Structures are given as C-alpha cells and as structure tokens.
A tleap script that builds the chain and sets N, CA, C and O, in Angstrom:
source leaprc.protein.ff14SB
mol = sequence {
  NMET GLU GLU ILE ALA LYS THR ILE THR ILE
  TYR ILE SER HIE THR LEU GLU ILE ILE SER
  ALA LEU VAL ILE ALA VAL ALA LEU LEU GLN
  LEU VAL PHE ASN TYR PHE ARG SER PHE ALA
  GLY GLY GLY LYS ASN ILE THR ALA GLU GLU
  ALA ARG VAL LYS PHE GLY SER SER VAL ALA
  VAL ALA LEU GLU LEU LEU LEU GLY GLY ASP
  VAL LEU ALA THR ALA VAL ALA PRO SER TRP
  ASN ASP ILE GLY LYS LEU ALA ALA ILE ALA
  THR ILE ARG THR ILE LEU ASN TYR PHE LEU
  GLU ARG GLU LEU LYS HIE MET HIE GLN THR
  LYS SER ALA ALA CALA
}
set mol.1.N position { 156.879 -103.685 12.368 }
set mol.1.CA position { 156.667 -103.668 13.752 }
set mol.1.C position { 157.382 -105.555 14.670 }
set mol.1.O position { 158.165 -105.989 15.515 }
set mol.2.N position { 156.487 -105.913 13.790 }
set mol.2.CA position { 156.818 -107.855 14.874 }
set mol.2.C position { 158.721 -107.529 15.520 }
set mol.2.O position { 159.147 -107.466 16.673 }
set mol.3.N position { 159.343 -107.409 14.368 }
set mol.3.CA position { 160.502 -106.980 15.445 }
set mol.3.C position { 160.985 -106.479 16.449 }
set mol.3.O position { 161.662 -106.860 17.404 }
set mol.4.N position { 160.100 -104.662 15.753 }
set mol.4.CA position { 160.044 -104.358 17.822 }
set mol.4.C position { 159.873 -104.915 19.094 }
set mol.4.O position { 160.573 -104.723 20.088 }
set mol.5.N position { 158.684 -105.761 18.955 }
set mol.5.CA position { 158.021 -105.495 20.250 }
set mol.5.C position { 158.816 -107.139 20.404 }
set mol.5.O position { 158.677 -107.750 21.464 }
set mol.6.N position { 159.570 -107.700 19.343 }
set mol.6.CA position { 160.071 -108.959 20.210 }
set mol.6.C position { 161.128 -108.959 20.913 }
set mol.6.O position { 161.414 -109.833 21.732 }
set mol.7.N position { 162.064 -107.579 20.540 }
set mol.7.CA position { 163.668 -107.139 20.472 }
set mol.7.C position { 162.579 -106.123 22.142 }
set mol.7.O position { 163.152 -106.369 23.203 }
set mol.8.N position { 161.713 -105.492 22.270 }
set mol.8.CA position { 161.321 -104.416 23.252 }
set mol.8.C position { 160.971 -105.884 24.402 }
set mol.8.O position { 161.345 -105.572 25.532 }
set mol.9.N position { 160.567 -106.857 24.379 }
set mol.9.CA position { 159.313 -108.300 24.218 }
set mol.9.C position { 161.144 -108.721 25.201 }
set mol.9.O position { 161.505 -108.524 26.361 }
set mol.10.N position { 161.711 -109.226 24.211 }
set mol.10.CA position { 163.248 -109.330 25.490 }
set mol.10.C position { 164.648 -108.501 25.959 }
set mol.10.O position { 165.794 -108.949 26.002 }
set mol.11.N position { 164.243 -107.351 26.243 }
set mol.11.CA position { 165.241 -106.222 26.605 }
set mol.11.C position { 164.206 -107.161 28.760 }
set mol.11.O position { 164.402 -108.055 29.584 }
set mol.12.N position { 163.158 -105.925 28.431 }
set mol.12.CA position { 162.428 -106.668 29.552 }
set mol.12.C position { 161.857 -107.868 30.096 }
set mol.12.O position { 160.921 -108.111 30.858 }
set mol.13.N position { 163.043 -108.808 29.224 }
set mol.13.CA position { 162.619 -110.640 30.155 }
set mol.13.C position { 164.032 -110.362 30.769 }
set mol.13.O position { 164.282 -110.953 31.820 }
set mol.14.N position { 165.049 -109.480 30.207 }
set mol.14.CA position { 166.763 -110.228 30.545 }
set mol.14.C position { 167.025 -108.733 31.837 }
set mol.14.O position { 168.110 -108.587 32.399 }
set mol.15.N position { 165.816 -107.783 32.093 }
set mol.15.CA position { 165.755 -106.600 32.904 }
set mol.15.C position { 165.333 -107.676 34.344 }
set mol.15.O position { 165.888 -107.835 35.431 }
set mol.16.N position { 164.214 -108.218 33.785 }
set mol.16.CA position { 163.654 -108.888 34.890 }
set mol.16.C position { 164.725 -108.916 35.286 }
set mol.16.O position { 165.277 -107.867 35.617 }
set mol.17.N position { 165.547 -110.495 35.404 }
set mol.17.CA position { 166.293 -111.274 35.152 }
set mol.17.C position { 167.394 -110.840 36.138 }
set mol.17.O position { 168.020 -111.592 36.886 }
set mol.18.N position { 167.601 -108.776 35.954 }
set mol.18.CA position { 168.980 -108.961 36.344 }
set mol.18.C position { 167.756 -107.993 37.736 }
set mol.18.O position { 168.197 -107.346 38.686 }
set mol.19.N position { 167.071 -108.086 37.588 }
set mol.19.CA position { 166.052 -107.527 39.132 }
set mol.19.C position { 166.732 -108.377 39.514 }
set mol.19.O position { 167.960 -108.386 39.427 }
set mol.20.N position { 165.955 -109.334 40.057 }
set mol.20.CA position { 165.416 -110.942 40.241 }
set mol.20.C position { 167.170 -111.689 41.299 }
set mol.20.O position { 167.167 -112.512 42.214 }
set mol.21.N position { 168.455 -110.937 40.629 }
set mol.21.CA position { 169.550 -111.174 40.940 }
set mol.21.C position { 169.657 -110.242 41.926 }
set mol.21.O position { 170.400 -110.373 42.899 }
set mol.22.N position { 169.150 -109.572 41.780 }
set mol.22.CA position { 169.688 -108.107 42.796 }
set mol.22.C position { 169.346 -108.213 43.926 }
set mol.22.O position { 170.032 -107.986 44.922 }
set mol.23.N position { 167.821 -108.709 43.857 }
set mol.23.CA position { 166.544 -109.038 45.058 }
set mol.23.C position { 167.055 -109.567 46.163 }
set mol.23.O position { 167.078 -109.131 47.314 }
set mol.24.N position { 167.861 -111.520 45.241 }
set mol.24.CA position { 168.908 -112.620 45.740 }
set mol.24.C position { 170.249 -111.738 46.767 }
set mol.24.O position { 170.804 -111.756 47.866 }
set mol.25.N position { 170.215 -111.023 45.440 }
set mol.25.CA position { 172.055 -109.843 46.388 }
set mol.25.C position { 171.869 -109.863 47.552 }
set mol.25.O position { 172.402 -110.382 48.533 }
set mol.26.N position { 170.468 -108.796 47.207 }
set mol.26.CA position { 169.993 -107.688 49.203 }
set mol.26.C position { 169.714 -108.812 49.890 }
set mol.26.O position { 170.159 -109.010 51.020 }
set mol.27.N position { 168.908 -109.686 49.221 }
set mol.27.CA position { 168.408 -110.710 50.876 }
set mol.27.C position { 170.047 -111.433 50.886 }
set mol.27.O position { 170.943 -110.988 51.604 }
set mol.28.N position { 170.094 -111.746 50.638 }
set mol.28.CA position { 171.526 -112.410 50.862 }
set mol.28.C position { 172.498 -111.696 52.128 }
set mol.28.O position { 172.759 -112.186 53.226 }
set mol.29.N position { 172.934 -110.350 51.554 }
set mol.29.CA position { 173.560 -109.468 51.899 }
set mol.29.C position { 172.976 -108.921 53.215 }
set mol.29.O position { 173.712 -108.214 53.904 }
set mol.30.N position { 171.958 -109.132 53.550 }
set mol.30.CA position { 171.013 -109.310 55.066 }
set mol.30.C position { 170.891 -109.868 55.715 }
set mol.30.O position { 170.933 -109.553 56.904 }
set mol.31.N position { 170.580 -111.489 55.085 }
set mol.31.CA position { 170.690 -112.676 56.371 }
set mol.31.C position { 172.541 -112.926 56.799 }
set mol.31.O position { 172.665 -113.557 57.849 }
set mol.32.N position { 173.632 -112.598 56.261 }
set mol.32.CA position { 174.923 -112.508 56.089 }
set mol.32.C position { 174.928 -111.511 57.568 }
set mol.32.O position { 175.294 -111.963 58.653 }
set mol.33.N position { 174.360 -109.832 57.321 }
set mol.33.CA position { 174.543 -108.746 58.056 }
set mol.33.C position { 173.952 -109.769 59.819 }
set mol.33.O position { 174.474 -109.622 60.924 }
set mol.34.N position { 172.927 -110.588 59.515 }
set mol.34.CA position { 171.958 -110.459 60.741 }
set mol.34.C position { 171.553 -111.505 61.581 }
set mol.34.O position { 170.667 -111.752 62.400 }
set mol.35.N position { 173.268 -112.414 60.689 }
set mol.35.CA position { 173.568 -113.707 61.270 }
set mol.35.C position { 174.507 -112.879 62.028 }
set mol.35.O position { 174.453 -112.687 63.243 }
set mol.36.N position { 175.421 -112.375 61.166 }
set mol.36.CA position { 176.989 -111.912 62.144 }
set mol.36.C position { 176.726 -111.248 63.134 }
set mol.36.O position { 177.214 -111.603 64.207 }
set mol.37.N position { 175.425 -109.468 63.034 }
set mol.37.CA position { 174.772 -109.795 63.786 }
set mol.37.C position { 174.852 -110.191 65.250 }
set mol.37.O position { 175.590 -109.883 66.186 }
set mol.38.N position { 173.822 -110.980 65.088 }
set mol.38.CA position { 173.793 -111.317 66.395 }
set mol.38.C position { 175.345 -111.800 67.460 }
set mol.38.O position { 175.594 -111.392 68.594 }
set mol.39.N position { 175.950 -112.509 66.838 }
set mol.39.CA position { 176.974 -113.140 67.229 }
set mol.39.C position { 177.310 -111.930 67.678 }
set mol.39.O position { 176.412 -112.008 68.517 }
set mol.40.N position { 177.893 -110.622 67.948 }
set mol.40.CA position { 178.080 -109.362 67.844 }
set mol.40.C position { 177.124 -109.505 68.777 }
set mol.40.O position { 177.911 -109.835 69.664 }
set mol.41.N position { 175.498 -109.545 69.612 }
set mol.41.CA position { 175.028 -109.136 70.147 }
set mol.41.C position { 173.884 -107.815 70.298 }
set mol.41.O position { 173.118 -107.462 71.195 }
set mol.42.N position { 174.233 -107.268 68.833 }
set mol.42.CA position { 174.101 -105.695 68.580 }
set mol.42.C position { 172.990 -105.384 68.274 }
set mol.42.O position { 172.869 -106.061 67.252 }
set mol.43.N position { 172.050 -104.853 68.388 }
set mol.43.CA position { 170.889 -104.333 68.294 }
set mol.43.C position { 169.849 -105.477 67.946 }
set mol.43.O position { 170.237 -106.633 68.113 }
set mol.44.N position { 168.902 -105.318 67.600 }
set mol.44.CA position { 166.971 -106.159 67.311 }
set mol.44.C position { 167.713 -107.363 66.774 }
set mol.44.O position { 167.784 -107.258 65.550 }
set mol.45.N position { 168.771 -109.379 67.582 }
set mol.45.CA position { 168.164 -110.183 66.731 }
set mol.45.C position { 167.138 -110.694 66.554 }
set mol.45.O position { 166.141 -110.702 67.276 }
set mol.46.N position { 167.415 -111.405 65.049 }
set mol.46.CA position { 166.420 -112.468 64.658 }
set mol.46.C position { 166.529 -114.160 64.235 }
set mol.46.O position { 167.465 -114.545 63.535 }
set mol.47.N position { 165.816 -114.803 64.575 }
set mol.47.CA position { 166.254 -116.369 64.863 }
set mol.47.C position { 166.585 -116.718 63.306 }
set mol.47.O position { 166.488 -116.154 62.216 }
set mol.48.N position { 167.005 -117.898 63.792 }
set mol.48.CA position { 167.443 -118.367 62.378 }
set mol.48.C position { 165.579 -118.712 62.419 }
set mol.48.O position { 165.352 -118.209 63.519 }
set mol.49.N position { 164.948 -118.948 62.196 }
set mol.49.CA position { 163.845 -119.081 61.371 }
set mol.49.C position { 163.405 -118.086 60.637 }
set mol.49.O position { 162.782 -118.176 59.579 }
set mol.50.N position { 163.902 -116.619 61.500 }
set mol.50.CA position { 163.224 -115.137 60.993 }
set mol.50.C position { 164.000 -115.533 59.318 }
set mol.50.O position { 163.584 -116.062 58.287 }
set mol.51.N position { 165.411 -114.898 59.802 }
set mol.51.CA position { 165.915 -114.917 58.689 }
set mol.51.C position { 165.286 -115.906 57.563 }
set mol.51.O position { 164.694 -115.401 56.609 }
set mol.52.N position { 165.454 -117.738 57.709 }
set mol.52.CA position { 165.339 -118.489 57.078 }
set mol.52.C position { 163.683 -118.022 56.376 }
set mol.52.O position { 163.514 -118.450 55.234 }
set mol.53.N position { 162.910 -117.483 56.768 }
set mol.53.CA position { 161.316 -117.039 56.042 }
set mol.53.C position { 161.787 -115.607 55.275 }
set mol.53.O position { 161.428 -115.225 54.162 }
set mol.54.N position { 162.685 -114.950 56.199 }
set mol.54.CA position { 162.844 -113.572 55.308 }
set mol.54.C position { 162.926 -113.600 53.327 }
set mol.54.O position { 162.412 -113.100 52.327 }
set mol.55.N position { 164.174 -114.765 53.869 }
set mol.55.CA position { 164.989 -114.763 53.185 }
set mol.55.C position { 164.534 -115.258 52.003 }
set mol.55.O position { 164.531 -114.634 50.942 }
set mol.56.N position { 163.804 -117.372 52.318 }
set mol.56.CA position { 162.758 -117.746 51.441 }
set mol.56.C position { 162.089 -116.053 51.571 }
set mol.56.O position { 162.360 -115.126 52.333 }
set mol.57.N position { 161.643 -116.119 51.054 }
set mol.57.CA position { 160.251 -114.468 51.177 }
set mol.57.C position { 161.130 -113.750 49.638 }
set mol.57.O position { 160.480 -113.141 48.788 }
set mol.58.N position { 162.022 -113.876 49.565 }
set mol.58.CA position { 162.802 -112.559 48.924 }
set mol.58.C position { 163.346 -113.302 47.682 }
set mol.58.O position { 163.504 -112.681 46.632 }
set mol.59.N position { 163.831 -115.507 47.843 }
set mol.59.CA position { 163.887 -115.744 46.720 }
set mol.59.C position { 162.270 -116.154 45.855 }
set mol.59.O position { 162.197 -116.193 44.627 }
set mol.60.N position { 161.005 -116.447 46.840 }
set mol.60.CA position { 160.196 -116.485 45.787 }
set mol.60.C position { 159.638 -115.398 45.157 }
set mol.60.O position { 158.844 -115.510 44.223 }
set mol.61.N position { 160.095 -114.106 45.724 }
set mol.61.CA position { 159.961 -112.866 44.914 }
set mol.61.C position { 160.327 -112.778 43.213 }
set mol.61.O position { 159.955 -112.288 42.146 }
set mol.62.N position { 161.345 -113.645 43.851 }
set mol.62.CA position { 162.762 -113.672 42.551 }
set mol.62.C position { 162.512 -114.560 41.472 }
set mol.62.O position { 162.794 -114.226 40.321 }
set mol.63.N position { 161.930 -115.828 41.780 }
set mol.63.CA position { 162.013 -116.529 41.904 }
set mol.63.C position { 160.123 -116.519 40.718 }
set mol.63.O position { 159.553 -117.399 40.073 }
set mol.64.N position { 159.730 -114.676 41.072 }
set mol.64.CA position { 158.516 -114.384 40.277 }
set mol.64.C position { 158.579 -113.877 38.833 }
set mol.64.O position { 157.928 -113.956 37.791 }
set mol.65.N position { 160.032 -113.149 39.451 }
set mol.65.CA position { 160.044 -111.680 38.591 }
set mol.65.C position { 160.936 -112.724 36.903 }
set mol.65.O position { 161.243 -112.431 35.747 }
set mol.66.N position { 161.025 -114.440 38.151 }
set mol.66.CA position { 161.854 -114.660 36.825 }
set mol.66.C position { 161.070 -115.455 35.489 }
set mol.66.O position { 161.207 -115.452 34.266 }
set mol.67.N position { 160.139 -116.155 36.527 }
set mol.67.CA position { 158.923 -116.588 35.813 }
set mol.67.C position { 158.332 -115.730 34.936 }
set mol.67.O position { 157.925 -116.236 33.890 }
set mol.68.N position { 158.180 -114.564 35.095 }
set mol.68.CA position { 157.170 -113.109 34.289 }
set mol.68.C position { 157.916 -113.065 33.650 }
set mol.68.O position { 157.429 -112.959 32.524 }
set mol.69.N position { 160.147 -113.092 33.576 }
set mol.69.CA position { 160.750 -113.380 32.364 }
set mol.69.C position { 161.044 -114.185 31.687 }
set mol.69.O position { 161.851 -113.918 30.796 }
set mol.70.N position { 160.574 -115.375 31.802 }
set mol.70.CA position { 160.308 -116.487 30.586 }
set mol.70.C position { 159.390 -116.791 30.784 }
set mol.70.O position { 159.281 -117.991 31.038 }
set mol.71.N position { 158.246 -116.019 30.802 }
set mol.71.CA position { 156.842 -116.175 30.637 }
set mol.71.C position { 156.875 -114.696 29.269 }
set mol.71.O position { 156.081 -114.427 28.367 }
set mol.72.N position { 157.792 -114.233 29.581 }
set mol.72.CA position { 157.990 -112.838 27.890 }
set mol.72.C position { 159.215 -114.376 27.260 }
set mol.72.O position { 158.570 -115.422 27.189 }
set mol.73.N position { 159.711 -114.430 27.128 }
set mol.73.CA position { 160.499 -114.532 27.069 }
set mol.73.C position { 159.959 -115.770 26.026 }
set mol.73.O position { 160.612 -115.837 24.984 }
set mol.74.N position { 158.945 -116.674 26.159 }
set mol.74.CA position { 158.627 -118.253 25.889 }
set mol.74.C position { 158.248 -117.842 24.374 }
set mol.74.O position { 158.523 -118.348 23.286 }
set mol.75.N position { 157.176 -116.221 24.931 }
set mol.75.CA position { 156.011 -115.382 24.334 }
set mol.75.C position { 156.399 -115.329 23.015 }
set mol.75.O position { 155.803 -115.821 22.058 }
set mol.76.N position { 157.589 -114.609 23.012 }
set mol.76.CA position { 157.802 -114.367 21.250 }
set mol.76.C position { 159.010 -115.666 20.682 }
set mol.76.O position { 159.236 -115.500 19.483 }
set mol.77.N position { 159.707 -116.737 21.211 }
set mol.77.CA position { 160.083 -117.490 19.962 }
set mol.77.C position { 159.902 -119.121 21.008 }
set mol.77.O position { 160.735 -119.768 21.642 }
set mol.78.N position { 158.906 -119.249 20.852 }
set mol.78.CA position { 158.676 -120.344 22.320 }
set mol.78.C position { 158.740 -121.869 21.508 }
set mol.78.O position { 158.179 -122.195 20.462 }
set mol.79.N position { 159.399 -122.451 22.163 }
set mol.79.CA position { 160.280 -123.516 22.351 }
set mol.79.C position { 160.671 -124.163 22.965 }
set mol.79.O position { 161.290 -123.848 23.981 }
set mol.80.N position { 160.300 -126.172 22.298 }
set mol.80.CA position { 160.085 -127.300 23.722 }
set mol.80.C position { 160.830 -126.782 25.062 }
set mol.80.O position { 160.177 -126.457 26.054 }
set mol.81.N position { 162.494 -126.720 25.015 }
set mol.81.CA position { 163.329 -126.010 25.530 }
set mol.81.C position { 162.113 -125.463 26.950 }
set mol.81.O position { 161.808 -125.805 28.092 }
set mol.82.N position { 161.733 -124.347 25.848 }
set mol.82.CA position { 162.177 -123.266 26.326 }
set mol.82.C position { 160.409 -123.131 27.099 }
set mol.82.O position { 160.284 -122.238 27.937 }
set mol.83.N position { 159.602 -123.693 26.898 }
set mol.83.CA position { 158.585 -123.979 28.121 }
set mol.83.C position { 158.750 -125.421 28.479 }
set mol.83.O position { 157.658 -125.976 28.361 }
set mol.84.N position { 159.556 -126.133 28.817 }
set mol.84.CA position { 159.559 -127.166 29.413 }
set mol.84.C position { 160.295 -125.853 31.052 }
set mol.84.O position { 159.899 -125.969 32.211 }
set mol.85.N position { 161.470 -124.671 30.524 }
set mol.85.CA position { 162.466 -124.802 31.459 }
set mol.85.C position { 161.062 -123.762 32.122 }
set mol.85.O position { 161.423 -123.253 33.183 }
set mol.86.N position { 159.848 -123.427 31.801 }
set mol.86.CA position { 158.715 -122.781 32.537 }
set mol.86.C position { 158.578 -123.350 32.598 }
set mol.86.O position { 159.580 -123.955 32.979 }
set mol.87.N position { 157.427 -124.232 32.433 }
set mol.87.CA position { 156.482 -125.606 33.662 }
set mol.87.C position { 158.054 -126.084 34.837 }
set mol.87.O position { 157.781 -126.555 35.941 }
set mol.88.N position { 159.073 -125.958 34.572 }
set mol.88.CA position { 159.737 -126.533 35.705 }
set mol.88.C position { 160.047 -124.952 36.912 }
set mol.88.O position { 159.600 -124.947 38.059 }
set mol.89.N position { 160.956 -123.637 36.256 }
set mol.89.CA position { 160.513 -122.529 37.477 }
set mol.89.C position { 158.438 -122.525 37.893 }
set mol.89.O position { 157.889 -122.913 38.925 }
set mol.90.N position { 157.951 -122.074 36.925 }
set mol.90.CA position { 156.583 -122.627 37.933 }
set mol.90.C position { 156.053 -123.547 38.780 }
set mol.90.O position { 155.100 -123.538 39.560 }
set mol.91.N position { 157.129 -124.589 38.362 }
set mol.91.CA position { 156.688 -125.872 40.005 }
set mol.91.C position { 158.107 -125.725 40.998 }
set mol.91.O position { 158.040 -125.571 42.218 }
set mol.92.N position { 159.071 -125.786 40.416 }
set mol.92.CA position { 159.266 -124.843 42.225 }
set mol.92.C position { 159.503 -123.718 42.422 }
set mol.92.O position { 160.365 -123.349 43.220 }
set mol.93.N position { 158.452 -122.595 41.415 }
set mol.93.CA position { 157.515 -121.112 42.350 }
set mol.93.C position { 156.636 -121.884 42.884 }
set mol.93.O position { 156.885 -121.801 44.086 }
set mol.94.N position { 155.750 -122.595 42.750 }
set mol.94.CA position { 154.329 -123.453 43.680 }
set mol.94.C position { 155.111 -124.087 44.666 }
set mol.94.O position { 154.713 -123.797 45.795 }
set mol.95.N position { 156.234 -124.967 44.647 }
set mol.95.CA position { 156.498 -125.552 45.565 }
set mol.95.C position { 157.566 -124.773 46.612 }
set mol.95.O position { 157.979 -125.482 47.530 }
set mol.96.N position { 158.000 -123.537 46.570 }
set mol.96.CA position { 158.532 -122.994 47.322 }
set mol.96.C position { 157.547 -122.695 48.797 }
set mol.96.O position { 157.440 -122.929 50.001 }
set mol.97.N position { 156.901 -121.920 47.494 }
set mol.97.CA position { 155.635 -120.121 48.149 }
set mol.97.C position { 155.251 -122.038 49.056 }
set mol.97.O position { 155.852 -122.521 50.015 }
set mol.98.N position { 153.937 -122.733 48.153 }
set mol.98.CA position { 154.148 -123.868 49.175 }
set mol.98.C position { 154.656 -123.722 50.491 }
set mol.98.O position { 154.196 -123.229 51.521 }
set mol.99.N position { 156.168 -124.510 50.066 }
set mol.99.CA position { 156.658 -124.596 52.269 }
set mol.99.C position { 156.601 -123.163 53.083 }
set mol.99.O position { 156.461 -123.036 54.300 }
set mol.100.N position { 156.769 -121.944 51.939 }
set mol.100.CA position { 156.868 -120.939 53.070 }
set mol.100.C position { 155.521 -120.031 53.679 }
set mol.100.O position { 155.558 -119.276 54.651 }
set mol.101.N position { 154.650 -120.254 53.048 }
set mol.101.CA position { 153.457 -119.955 53.953 }
set mol.101.C position { 152.956 -120.895 55.258 }
set mol.101.O position { 152.511 -120.636 56.376 }
set mol.102.N position { 153.357 -122.486 54.296 }
set mol.102.CA position { 152.820 -123.594 55.686 }
set mol.102.C position { 154.444 -122.969 56.922 }
set mol.102.O position { 154.285 -123.068 58.139 }
set mol.103.N position { 155.671 -122.456 56.414 }
set mol.103.CA position { 156.457 -122.476 57.378 }
set mol.103.C position { 156.187 -120.634 58.328 }
set mol.103.O position { 156.926 -120.442 59.293 }
set mol.104.N position { 155.375 -119.725 58.029 }
set mol.104.CA position { 154.479 -118.636 58.047 }
set mol.104.C position { 153.934 -118.705 59.477 }
set mol.104.O position { 154.233 -118.581 60.664 }
set mol.105.N position { 152.749 -119.035 58.444 }
set mol.105.CA position { 152.007 -120.493 60.074 }
set mol.105.C position { 152.307 -120.658 60.704 }
set mol.105.O position { 151.774 -120.391 61.782 }
set mol.106.N position { 153.343 -121.200 60.586 }
set mol.106.CA position { 154.196 -121.933 62.175 }
set mol.106.C position { 154.459 -121.417 63.072 }
set mol.106.O position { 154.389 -121.699 64.269 }
set mol.107.N position { 154.926 -120.264 62.301 }
set mol.107.CA position { 156.215 -119.087 63.081 }
set mol.107.C position { 154.838 -118.323 63.782 }
set mol.107.O position { 154.948 -117.769 64.876 }
set mol.108.N position { 153.464 -118.354 63.000 }
set mol.108.CA position { 152.907 -116.946 63.756 }
set mol.108.C position { 151.479 -117.976 64.447 }
set mol.108.O position { 150.352 -117.502 64.592 }
set mol.109.N position { 151.725 -118.925 64.678 }
set mol.109.CA position { 151.025 -120.084 65.716 }
set mol.109.C position { 151.216 -119.948 66.923 }
set mol.109.O position { 150.694 -119.546 67.962 }
set mol.110.N position { 152.917 -120.794 66.131 }
set mol.110.CA position { 154.196 -120.475 67.720 }
set mol.110.C position { 154.776 -119.080 68.717 }
set mol.110.O position { 155.555 -119.011 69.668 }
set mol.111.N position { 153.948 -118.042 67.944 }
set mol.111.CA position { 154.243 -116.594 69.024 }
set mol.111.C position { 153.166 -116.601 69.228 }
set mol.111.O position { 152.881 -115.964 70.242 }
set mol.112.N position { 151.972 -117.249 68.491 }
set mol.112.CA position { 150.329 -116.906 69.231 }
set mol.112.C position { 150.617 -117.322 70.667 }
set mol.112.O position { 150.841 -116.661 71.681 }
set mol.113.N position { 150.551 -118.401 70.470 }
set mol.113.CA position { 150.921 -120.004 72.042 }
set mol.113.C position { 152.005 -118.607 72.720 }
set mol.113.O position { 151.861 -118.260 73.892 }
set mol.114.N position { 152.939 -117.997 71.898 }
set mol.114.CA position { 154.125 -117.742 73.140 }
set mol.114.C position { 152.803 -116.678 74.013 }
set mol.114.O position { 152.283 -116.641 75.128 }
set mol.115.N position { 152.765 -116.386 73.510 }
set mol.115.CA position { 151.824 -114.955 74.499 }
set mol.115.C position { 150.837 -114.460 74.835 }
set mol.115.O position { 150.862 -113.451 75.539 }
savepdb mol mol.pdb
quit
C-alpha cells in the first residue's frame, strides 16, 4: 500500500511540474503576442508595466505549482538536498509575490491618481 501511495504522489508531482511549465509557456506567448501587437497598433495596447505584472503573476502561479509538487516529492522520500530545494523555491516564491504585490499596488495608485 505504501508503494502505491509513493507512486501516485510522484505522478502527481510530475503532473504539477508539467502544468507549471505550460502556465509559463502560455504566459510567455501572451507576452510576446502583446509586445508585437503594440508595435502593429492593433487592438488594446497594454503598457510594458502591465505586461510585466501579468507575466509575473503567471510565474508566481507556476512557482506555487512547483512548490506543491516539491512538497509532495519531499514527503515521499525526503533527503537534505530535496529539503534545501524546497526551502529555496519557497523563498523565491515569497520574494516574487512580495515584489509583484508592490508592483500591483503601485499600478493601482498610478491609475487612481490619473483618474
């Protein structure tokens, strides 16, 4: 029974890694599409700051998915290397979310001042 639980946990962990890669890939495609669309002058142009915040939000989601996958993988067979990697990812995600939140607050204040 324990072996089945380990196998399922590893598959879920790998699935989360694949989903996080897809999230980043889609966000990158949106960023590139909006970048070229801004030069073509078509549709709604977004600023570089808005594009950066959207991309950063997607990266934050991907990091959270990766963190969940790493927690699952670490729970199955924890080694000091896995625990260190988990701590590094958690730290990076926390720092990214902090600066992303600051950026969002700054954008909101700028839009409120302009209105």
